[in-house]
VOGU-3710 file (C-alpha; in Angstrom, 3 decimals, decimal comma):
1> mpikhwsfkr> -130,307/168,433/192,308  -128,592/167,265/189,087  -130,941/167,529/185,803  -131,275/163,836/185,125  -132,032/162,609/181,530  -135,015/160,575/180,937  -134,446/157,853/178,311  -137,859/156,194/177,045  -137,509/152,698/176,050  -139,234/152,230/172,496
11> tdeaaaacla> -142,477/150,390/173,095  -144,022/148,810/170,284  -147,459/149,116/171,319  -148,498/146,657/168,613  -146,512/143,807/169,936  -147,716/144,793/173,373  -151,243/144,333/172,388  -150,439/141,033/170,959  -148,594/139,777/174,414  -151,748/140,981/176,260
21> eklklpllva> -154,018/138,781/173,744  -152,152/135,742/173,154  -150,957/135,311/176,905  -153,646/136,890/178,773  -151,853/139,554/180,328  -152,816/142,765/181,619  -151,715/145,757/178,974  -149,501/147,422/181,482  -147,628/144,232/182,146  -147,333/143,778/178,460
31> rvlaargydt> -146,377/147,273/177,487  -143,234/146,651/180,182  -142,269/143,383/178,900  -142,103/144,833/175,213  -140,296/148,038/176,380  -137,546/145,433/177,754  -137,125/143,468/174,785  -139,299/140,706/175,576  -141,629/141,470/172,634  -142,561/138,046/171,202
41> iekasaflsg> -144,539/135,449/172,640  -141,357/133,179/172,944  -139,148/135,761/175,023  -142,062/136,950/177,289  -143,210/133,510/178,212  -139,448/132,405/178,691  -139,109/135,270/181,057  -142,486/134,859/182,917  -142,151/130,833/183,222  -138,398/131,688/184,640
51> srltdpmllk> -135,334/129,386/184,421  -133,839/126,643/186,529  -130,670/125,764/188,194  -127,858/124,695/185,711  -125,607/121,610/185,897  -122,592/123,254/188,419  -120,283/120,941/186,975  -120,356/122,672/183,573  -118,305/125,562/185,576  -114,807/125,181/184,251
61> dmdkavvrir> -112,649/123,454/186,890  -115,690/122,366/189,035  -114,562/118,907/188,723  -110,784/119,777/189,926  -112,267/121,362/192,909  -114,467/118,798/193,838  -111,786/116,142/193,502  -109,382/117,979/195,844  -111,919/118,949/198,245  -113,302/115,398/198,629
71> qaaengerva> -109,653/114,406/199,154  -108,991/116,805/202,202  -112,280/115,579/203,690  -111,403/111,626/203,304  -107,835/112,514/204,509  -109,018/114,420/207,549  -106,878/117,560/206,362  -107,901/121,197/207,655  -109,410/123,510/204,941  -109,952/127,216/205,350
81> vygdydcdgi> -112,504/129,189/203,807  -110,631/132,497/202,435  -113,480/135,117/202,391  -114,554/138,943/201,896  -115,807/141,423/204,207  -118,948/142,671/201,991  -122,267/141,184/202,471  -121,203/138,465/199,488  -117,878/137,691/200,740  -119,480/137,203/204,256
91> mstvllysyl> -122,443/135,070/203,212  -120,430/132,980/200,596  -117,953/132,195/203,675  -121,168/131,368/205,679  -122,591/128,872/202,840  -119,383/127,248/202,379  -118,033/126,973/206,063  -121,568/125,637/206,816  -121,471/123,121/203,994  -117,766/121,487/204,441
101> esmgvdvcyy> -118,501/121,282/208,419  -121,753/119,539/207,591  -119,652/117,159/205,875  -117,274/116,471/208,582  -114,369/118,302/207,114  -112,060/120,428/209,802  -112,997/123,714/208,690  -112,155/127,103/209,355  -112,521/130,790/208,052  -110,529/133,812/207,403
111> ipdrdregyg> -111,696/137,264/206,677  -108,929/139,950/206,028  -109,201/142,958/208,187  -110,496/145,965/206,154  -108,358/148,270/207,548  -105,075/146,517/208,078  -105,093/143,995/204,807  -107,713/145,403/202,499  -109,569/143,346/199,684  -108,353/139,690/199,110
121> mnknalkqih> -105,539/137,488/199,603  -102,181/138,675/201,405  -99,119/136,649/202,352  -99,176/137,272/206,101  -102,675/136,050/206,194  -101,861/133,131/204,167  -98,372/132,395/206,337  -100,722/132,518/209,633  -103,521/130,058/207,878  -100,350/127,479/207,096
131> dygvslvvtv> -98,979/127,813/210,739  -102,790/126,722/211,890  -101,986/123,522/210,317  -104,452/124,373/207,140  -103,202/122,438/204,179  -106,003/123,522/201,387  -107,449/126,845/201,136  -110,756/127,666/199,470  -111,292/130,971/198,420  -114,858/132,669/198,116
141> dngvtaleev> -115,633/136,073/196,092  -112,064/136,662/195,694  -108,740/135,188/194,323  -108,599/135,301/190,726  -106,419/138,084/190,360  -104,081/137,041/193,453  -101,248/135,345/191,367  -98,350/136,249/193,576  -99,986/135,420/196,749  -101,229/132,035/195,346
151> dyavsigldv> -97,923/131,341/194,294  -96,682/132,175/197,692  -99,056/129,643/198,978  -97,871/127,062/197,066  -94,261/127,792/197,671  -95,077/127,390/201,762  -96,980/123,939/201,126  -100,660/125,498/200,907  -103,224/124,209/198,152  -105,622/126,569/196,747
161> vvtdhhkprd> -108,869/126,155/195,128  -109,993/129,523/193,968  -113,794/130,547/193,590  -114,834/134,082/192,305  -116,995/136,039/190,026  -114,526/138,786/189,045  -112,966/139,285/185,853  -109,700/137,419/185,801  -106,432/139,036/184,511  -105,026/137,788/181,150
171> vlpravavvd> -103,093/134,909/183,430  -104,872/132,701/185,799  -103,505/131,852/189,553  -101,631/128,719/189,507  -104,014/126,942/191,869  -105,292/123,566/191,888  -108,534/124,680/190,360  -109,748/128,446/189,411  -113,650/128,221/189,241  -114,456/131,521/187,792
181> phrlddesgc> -117,412/131,898/185,251  -115,619/134,877/183,727  -112,658/132,963/182,609  -112,696/132,813/178,874  -112,380/129,486/178,559  -115,493/129,315/180,377  -118,618/127,993/178,607  -121,302/127,181/181,508  -123,189/130,796/180,725  -123,188/131,553/184,537
191> eylagvgvaf> -121,273/134,877/184,505  -124,272/136,645/185,956  -123,611/134,788/189,156  -122,650/136,675/192,332  -119,764/135,428/194,581  -122,096/133,558/197,087  -123,661/131,702/193,321  -120,229/130,354/192,656  -119,589/129,203/196,215  -123,245/127,467/196,114
201> klacalegad> -122,622/125,906/192,611  -119,387/124,338/194,573  -121,729/123,229/197,345  -123,984/121,403/194,910  -121,069/119,773/193,062  -119,821/118,597/196,221  -123,141/116,983/197,421  -123,925/115,523/194,116  -127,645/115,406/194,820  -130,697/117,666/193,853
211> demmldqygd> -129,546/121,109/193,548  -132,991/122,386/194,267  -133,006/120,690/197,869  -129,442/122,319/198,721  -131,162/125,554/197,477  -133,840/125,188/199,704  -131,329/124,887/202,556  -129,279/127,668/201,494  -131,253/129,476/199,085  -132,035/132,452/201,966
221> lvtvatiadi> -128,371/132,996/202,154  -127,381/132,770/198,373  -130,621/135,513/197,738  -129,361/137,918/200,641  -125,850/138,432/198,824  -127,325/137,930/195,339  -129,478/141,117/196,082  -126,600/142,655/198,035  -123,962/142,314/194,982  -126,313/144,116/192,809
231> vplsgenrfi> -125,809/141,165/189,999  -128,503/140,912/187,014  -131,730/139,347/188,376  -132,288/137,298/185,149  -132,063/133,606/184,119  -131,021/131,297/187,010  -130,276/134,292/189,611  -133,981/135,275/188,909  -135,287/131,619/190,226  -132,553/131,630/192,877
241> vqrglallqn> -134,081/135,101/194,177  -137,576/133,979/193,749  -137,246/130,919/195,731  -135,022/132,915/198,493  -137,533/135,386/198,890  -140,108/132,844/199,930  -137,795/130,889/202,308  -136,643/134,276/203,776  -140,542/134,773/205,191  -139,843/131,942/207,496
251> tgneglaali> -136,334/131,555/207,128  -134,770/128,467/209,249  -131,268/130,175/209,566  -131,734/131,641/213,216  -129,254/134,395/212,953  -130,897/135,778/209,881  -134,185/135,583/211,347  -132,885/137,493/214,389  -131,646/140,252/212,115  -135,036/140,601/210,242
261> rvcgmsdkal> -136,479/140,796/213,755  -134,247/143,549/214,778  -134,891/145,693/211,285  -138,599/145,411/212,385  -139,224/143,676/208,994  -140,167/140,165/210,558  -144,015/141,164/209,619  -143,570/142,468/206,357  -143,790/140,753/203,055  -139,805/140,707/202,064
271> sceniaygiv> -138,776/141,942/198,394  -135,396/142,940/196,993  -136,238/146,406/198,157  -136,367/146,135/201,611  -133,603/143,497/201,837  -131,531/145,842/199,876  -132,073/148,526/202,284  -132,952/147,411/205,494  -130,798/143,950/205,582  -127,805/144,314/203,510
281> prinsagrfd> -126,499/147,562/204,978  -126,290/146,057/208,485  -124,664/143,066/207,278  -122,029/145,327/205,195  -121,341/147,669/208,363  -120,029/144,697/210,430  -117,671/144,187/207,393  -116,971/148,323/207,384  -116,063/148,115/211,051  -114,016/144,911/211,096
291> qadqaielfa> -116,554/142,887/212,607  -117,146/140,369/209,989  -116,413/137,715/212,229  -119,730/138,563/214,349  -122,017/138,446/211,346  -120,220/135,162/210,494  -121,057/133,576/214,018  -124,789/135,200/213,735  -125,286/133,098/210,027  -123,440/130,264/210,616
301> ggadepdtla> -125,164/128,941/213,668  -122,570/129,764/216,516  -124,461/132,251/218,503  -125,813/131,181/221,667  -128,215/134,675/221,905  -128,551/135,632/218,274  -130,942/138,327/219,107  -127,767/140,276/221,087  -125,569/139,629/218,215  -127,941/140,959/215,953
311> gginalnekr> -128,706/143,865/217,920  -124,900/144,673/217,750  -124,789/144,440/213,985  -127,711/146,938/214,067  -125,925/149,177/216,451  -122,715/149,176/214,021  -125,104/150,239/211,187  -126,528/153,121/213,232  -122,770/154,303/214,028  -122,287/153,955/210,286
321> reiedrivaq> -125,389/155,823/209,580  -123,972/158,802/212,236  -120,564/158,881/210,649  -121,687/159,006/207,105  -124,119/161,826/208,141  -121,275/163,908/209,716  -118,884/163,203/206,436  -121,727/164,430/204,470  -122,357/167,585/206,522  -118,660/168,296/206,592
331> imerinadeq> -118,430/167,993/202,671  -121,643/170,258/202,461  -120,079/173,190/204,659  -116,985/173,098/202,258  -118,984/173,485/199,079  -121,403/175,757/200,422  -118,479/177,985/201,256  -116,382/177,434/198,011  -118,572/176,721/194,960  -115,724/176,301/192,896
341> llrhrvivic> -115,455/172,735/194,121  -118,803/171,700/191,996  -117,224/173,312/188,822  -114,803/170,393/188,257  -115,751/167,322/186,024  -114,949/165,122/188,862  -115,276/166,295/192,235  -112,399/165,082/194,025  -112,748/166,173/197,945  -110,804/164,952/200,995
351> gedwhhgivg> -111,013/165,288/205,044  -108,898/163,969/207,979  -109,280/160,686/209,140  -112,748/160,209/207,572  -113,823/156,476/207,796  -112,078/154,678/204,927  -114,861/152,153/205,064  -117,833/154,590/204,734  -116,148/157,196/201,894  -117,319/155,121/199,338
361> ivasrmverf> -121,096/155,498/200,564  -120,714/158,906/200,729  -119,022/159,188/197,333  -122,434/157,700/195,975  -124,503/160,267/197,846  -122,392/163,435/196,230  -123,162/161,532/192,660  -126,552/161,340/193,529  -126,831/164,877/194,751  -124,498/166,716/192,157
371> gkpcivlsie> -124,454/164,335/189,095  -120,940/164,153/188,872  -118,307/161,531/189,262  -117,138/162,042/192,808  -114,048/160,447/194,585  -113,752/161,281/198,655  -110,569/160,718/200,174  -109,753/159,722/203,982  -106,269/161,837/204,599  -104,352/159,658/207,108
381> getsrgsgrs> -100,855/161,193/207,356  -98,667/161,004/204,366  -101,177/158,761/202,599  -104,715/159,123/201,910  -107,389/156,320/200,809  -110,554/156,708/199,669  -113,259/155,730/196,785  -115,071/156,993/193,719  -118,377/156,511/192,146  -119,544/157,608/188,829
391> vegfsiidai> -122,322/158,048/186,504  -123,175/155,949/183,711  -120,902/156,634/180,622  -118,024/157,778/182,486  -115,622/155,039/183,416  -114,082/155,996/186,783  -111,432/153,271/186,717  -110,296/154,419/183,353  -110,170/158,164/184,979  -108,037/156,864/187,830
401> nacsehltry> -105,779/154,554/185,612  -105,100/157,371/183,339  -103,794/159,176/186,404  -102,003/155,947/187,950  -98,516/157,911/188,202  -100,005/159,928/191,405  -101,175/156,599/193,048  -99,911/153,863/194,876  -102,688/151,381/194,618  -106,293/151,393/192,853
411> gghnqaaglt> -108,505/149,007/191,750  -112,374/148,829/190,679  -114,599/148,822/187,620  -116,316/151,467/185,376  -118,677/152,930/188,338  -116,832/152,169/191,594  -112,981/152,233/192,410  -110,899/152,220/195,473  -107,530/153,997/195,402  -104,488/155,141/197,469
421> vrtdkipdfi> -102,670/158,526/196,835  -99,609/160,167/198,564  -101,263/163,344/200,719  -99,202/165,607/198,969  -99,956/164,459/195,439  -103,841/165,039/196,109  -103,736/168,191/193,973  -101,503/166,843/191,166  -103,975/163,859/191,056  -107,031/166,429/190,959
431> dainrwaemh> -105,596/167,985/187,788  -104,696/165,045/186,289  -108,184/163,580/186,469  -110,037/166,676/185,354  -107,527/167,160/182,482  -108,112/163,682/181,657  -112,155/164,403/181,791  -111,814/167,316/179,717  -110,073/165,481/176,956  -112,423/162,479/176,766
441> hpqmpqqtlr> -115,406/164,025/177,875  -116,097/167,530/176,429  -119,433/167,223/177,279  -119,996/165,270/180,497  -122,235/162,337/180,733  -125,639/163,079/182,231  -127,310/160,955/184,741  -130,072/158,733/183,077  -133,267/157,400/184,297  -134,666/154,883/182,199
451> idctvsprsl> -138,320/155,088/181,755  -140,701/151,987/180,600  -143,825/153,903/179,642  -146,311/156,597/180,404  -149,229/155,976/182,378  -152,497/158,071/182,957  -152,816/159,213/186,734  -156,481/157,119/186,448  -154,107/153,703/186,130  -152,606/154,248/189,742
461> tvegiqplsm> -154,948/151,986/191,278  -154,469/148,626/193,150  -156,314/146,923/190,191  -154,125/148,781/187,661  -150,629/148,367/189,552  -151,029/144,623/191,333  -150,445/142,696/188,201  -146,798/144,096/188,025  -146,138/141,593/190,903  -146,020/139,257/187,849
471> lepfgsgnes> -142,571/140,525/186,580  -140,988/140,428/190,136  -138,236/140,253/191,517  -137,013/143,372/191,154  -133,680/144,181/191,015  -130,288/144,785/189,138  -131,008/143,622/185,305  -134,904/143,711/186,137  -135,505/146,993/188,129  -139,160/148,283/189,151
481> pvfvvenctl> -140,892/149,540/186,155  -140,188/153,250/186,125  -143,554/155,398/184,706  -143,901/158,942/183,658  -147,337/160,370/184,791  -147,592/163,965/182,634  -148,918/167,179/183,161  -149,968/166,753/186,998  -150,410/169,750/189,120  -148,898/170,156/192,579
491> qgiypigegk> -151,356/170,639/195,435  -149,971/170,076/198,554  -146,276/169,375/200,202  -146,321/167,776/203,567  -142,907/166,915/205,221  -142,871/163,279/206,457  -140,334/160,946/208,590  -138,971/163,825/210,544  -138,685/166,142/207,637  -136,164/163,918/205,532
501> hlrlrfsgeg> -138,968/163,019/202,959  -142,034/164,469/201,473  -145,452/163,397/200,534  -146,760/165,147/197,761  -150,410/165,575/196,693  -151,169/165,636/192,878  -154,347/166,278/190,486  -154,512/165,107/186,725  -156,978/163,961/184,639  -159,834/164,510/186,913
511> tvfyavyfgm> -158,297/162,306/189,921  -155,992/163,122/193,016  -153,122/160,907/194,066  -150,563/161,111/196,590  -146,618/160,454/196,209  -143,818/160,027/198,680  -140,308/161,166/197,362  -137,901/159,678/199,860  -134,714/161,651/200,533  -136,189/165,165/199,645
521> tqqsfpyapg> -136,594/167,719/202,296  -139,121/170,815/201,908  -135,997/173,211/201,891  -134,623/171,262/199,062  -137,625/170,741/197,214  -137,584/173,545/194,146  -141,293/173,421/193,418  -144,467/175,199/194,646  -148,165/174,309/194,685  -149,764/175,229/191,490
531> dtvdlavtad> -146,619/173,959/189,501  -147,301/171,752/186,340  -144,758/168,942/186,500  -144,259/165,571/185,025  -143,651/162,882/187,215  -141,135/159,812/187,066  -142,460/157,032/189,420  -142,539/153,507/190,611  -145,659/152,010/191,872  -146,524/149,100/193,756
541> vgewngelrv> -149,103/147,529/196,135  -148,937/147,097/200,060  -151,192/146,506/202,851  -152,060/148,841/205,611  -154,494/148,091/208,271  -155,741/145,324/206,363  -156,320/147,176/203,026  -154,738/147,370/199,975  -153,479/150,401/198,533  -151,076/151,555/196,058
551> svkvrdihls> -147,814/153,195/196,900  -146,169/155,744/194,392  -142,788/156,676/194,756  -141,174/159,768/192,824  -137,875/158,797/191,238  -137,604/162,604/189,762  -139,692/165,834/188,410  -139,512/167,573/185,635  -141,478/170,861/184,615  -143,877/169,709/182,054
561> gvdydqihhs> -143,506/171,355/178,584  -139,628/172,191/179,122  -136,987/171,018/177,203  -134,705/169,355/179,513  -131,862/168,032/177,074  -131,519/171,517/176,134  -130,986/172,927/179,749  -128,627/169,993/180,176  -126,453/171,187/176,975  -126,703/174,927/178,431
571> eqlyqqiarr> -125,565/173,840/182,048  -122,394/172,218/180,157  -121,908/175,127/178,422  -121,769/177,205/181,687  -119,821/175,137/183,630  -117,143/175,264/180,682  -117,323/179,241/180,983  -116,848/178,905/184,690  -113,853/176,783/184,598  -112,438/179,369/182,273
581> etlekpvrvq> -112,007/176,645/179,566  -111,550/177,603/175,751  -114,562/178,325/173,929  -114,926/179,106/170,271  -116,038/183,126/169,929  -119,312/181,912/168,064  -120,571/179,818/171,162  -119,199/182,818/173,646  -121,337/185,455/171,657  -124,257/182,997/171,678
591> vcpnrdeiav> -124,381/182,437/175,467  -123,662/186,265/176,573  -126,481/187,903/177,774  -127,221/191,454/176,612  -128,285/194,679/178,545  -131,846/194,131/178,178  -131,757/190,470/178,937  -129,870/191,144/182,158  -132,687/193,626/182,883  -135,392/191,361/182,243
601> vyrylrskge> -133,679/189,041/185,114  -133,197/192,018/187,494  -136,905/193,227/187,005  -138,064/189,838/187,818  -136,085/189,320/191,186  -137,057/192,870/192,223  -140,453/192,009/191,723  -139,992/189,050/194,271  -137,734/190,649/196,575  -136,261/187,543/198,058
611> leasdellya> -136,299/184,063/196,122  -135,219/180,562/196,817  -135,225/178,744/193,280  -133,507/176,103/191,294  -131,910/177,227/188,122  -134,420/175,512/185,822  -137,316/176,910/187,644  -135,999/180,425/187,154  -135,289/179,665/183,587  -138,937/178,406/183,299
621> rlcksisslc> -140,310/181,494/184,652  -138,574/183,689/182,119  -137,749/181,482/179,152  -139,845/183,645/176,890  -137,362/186,409/177,534  -133,891/185,102/177,993  -132,683/181,951/175,146  -130,917/179,791/177,384  -130,257/178,732/181,053  -126,534/179,376/180,577
631> klkialdvld> -127,559/183,373/179,628  -129,590/183,150/182,499  -126,914/181,734/184,923  -124,509/184,536/183,459  -127,055/187,155/184,106  -127,478/186,069/187,762  -123,351/186,336/188,037  -123,324/189,337/186,791  -125,980/191,100/188,993  -124,175/189,403/192,031
641> emrlitcrps> -120,520/190,902/190,737  -122,420/194,053/190,355  -123,703/194,141/193,585  -127,188/194,645/192,535  -128,499/191,173/194,359  -126,967/188,650/196,508  -126,796/185,232/195,661  -126,014/182,161/197,730  -126,331/178,461/197,113  -129,524/176,606/199,082
651> gcgkslsvvr> -131,209/173,598/199,433  -133,424/173,914/196,497  -130,403/175,569/194,236  -130,065/179,496/194,691  -131,362/181,742/197,415  -131,693/185,396/195,770  -132,313/188,934/197,149  -132,148/192,339/195,809  -129,790/194,634/197,197  -131,701/197,868/198,825
661> npekvdisss> -130,733/201,354/197,307  -127,799/199,757/195,156  -125,215/202,221/193,850  -125,678/203,115/190,234  -123,338/200,712/188,109  -122,628/200,605/184,504  -123,118/196,912/183,153  -120,890/196,948/180,511  -118,236/197,060/183,140  -118,638/193,689/184,232
671> kilralqa> -115,301/191,665/183,985  -117,661/188,338/183,446  -119,187/189,879/180,339  -115,714/191,580/179,295  -114,172/187,954/179,556  -116,843/186,544/177,228  -116,734/189,241/174,509  -112,813/189,514/174,606
//
């Protein structure tokens, strides 16, 4: 498990107390608001009261888009909605296609094939659309960077209206209208919108009536896609999602209702979290397997048997999970066989014919598991395609851009990117991206978990936690509050969910409580009953068998009283040594364990015989005798080198055992120590 940095927000307790008194708020709610910058009566009141829908005509070029589309409707022109294959693109397509159809427009839609065409507009697709008799193309969730493609469309007699929410290039496409809140000359203040939000604004502008009435009609679609695209849930987005969640509980969209039933969520209170983890992956799976048309048919109301179609989309999600788990298992086999793969600043790993629509999810799992930027490539003959994901503070697109000489295609943003590379250039690319990382990040950024405030175990009650619902909906930009509960004693560990998750029992301040650690297996859990730990948790209230209960979810665990910033710095030094990077002699001397320190580690392991533990737990046990984690890990490497112990990776860190009846050795002959002392 990577060592995460807990970043505590500075809560002005006096400001929180003032908010609680003046606005009649529970103190915990006021503390979270103050920690998030809503530390005055005006700011907190504005957040709690929410926003309203803004005038769609404030968006630059919206007037031009409306004029051209109305002209097409009046003249009986055929219009194509050109979308994308992810959830935002699918829902944007459904929304605009359904609305234009309700206007009586002769409308069709086009979603590019993920495998053959990739993201965005392409000339072959535009030629097909033109040959189908279309005279106007309206893009949703794409198009703002398609300069050549729009020029081609114009050259063959197609007008184009672009609606998008991605950042444009220095030059805009030569379209009839370019509606994108990220245009430099756009002053609408709508840059937080997802692609579906911009499409919804276009529909509102075309309707020219009460926008909230339009939200009642399409708010369920807009909400699902807004949650999916991880845009900030602030301002207008917060209002849209609040309204949309209520609509989804009893949605009139038969396709969405069918998918909610298939997910087993029809009897649950819908939240951003269960939509993000339940509904969105299923919609995305349709796009990953080039079945986006199935999703559009389901949600646009064209399906005769929506439950059957929803079941098919659900089956695609199960297929996605199986493929994802298989790729992850193959990667872990390689890493366990060759630990050097984890030494790199940027992990790049590739395999034959891994599904290119799934490697991005796998890369995300690797980042979460190892705390480093990761790129996963699928080798497809002479070329390889893949996706990269990163940690906060390390721009994966900047790193990839610096190595563009080795690539044939790439694009993305700070935290996620896609790329294509010639297969024979992969070693050069790996070397180049890691050299760039060494140059720009001598100390690699650490995974960060943002903490709102500390709470007492006694506050984890229905009465204490339920008022947090005032801050909902939770999502990007308004995440579920994360609390630290300090000095808890671990009392019990209970596997649940076929061993994929853990239920943990803790005690603290005279009370006992339980917490669930999702995605953590007993084999990978590094702590034991009796350990005193600090917990980073989220908490909410749900209903079980007619009774309200608090659900506590573990986000991370630290040993109490351990300086984790020092541990992270020490781990960085160790990895630099393992990569044989140049270190100043004083640093090498500082981290080199002496004979007595190595003996302390050996005696401890001999007293245990066999042991499975994480590095930081071992260090916590021995920190009074050895001054840094780096020294401890070097000592373990030396003992393994001298065949006094065996050391291999395990789920929770390392599996260590002492060699019985070892040959006598001279520790000073260790190549590892000599290299450090040279």
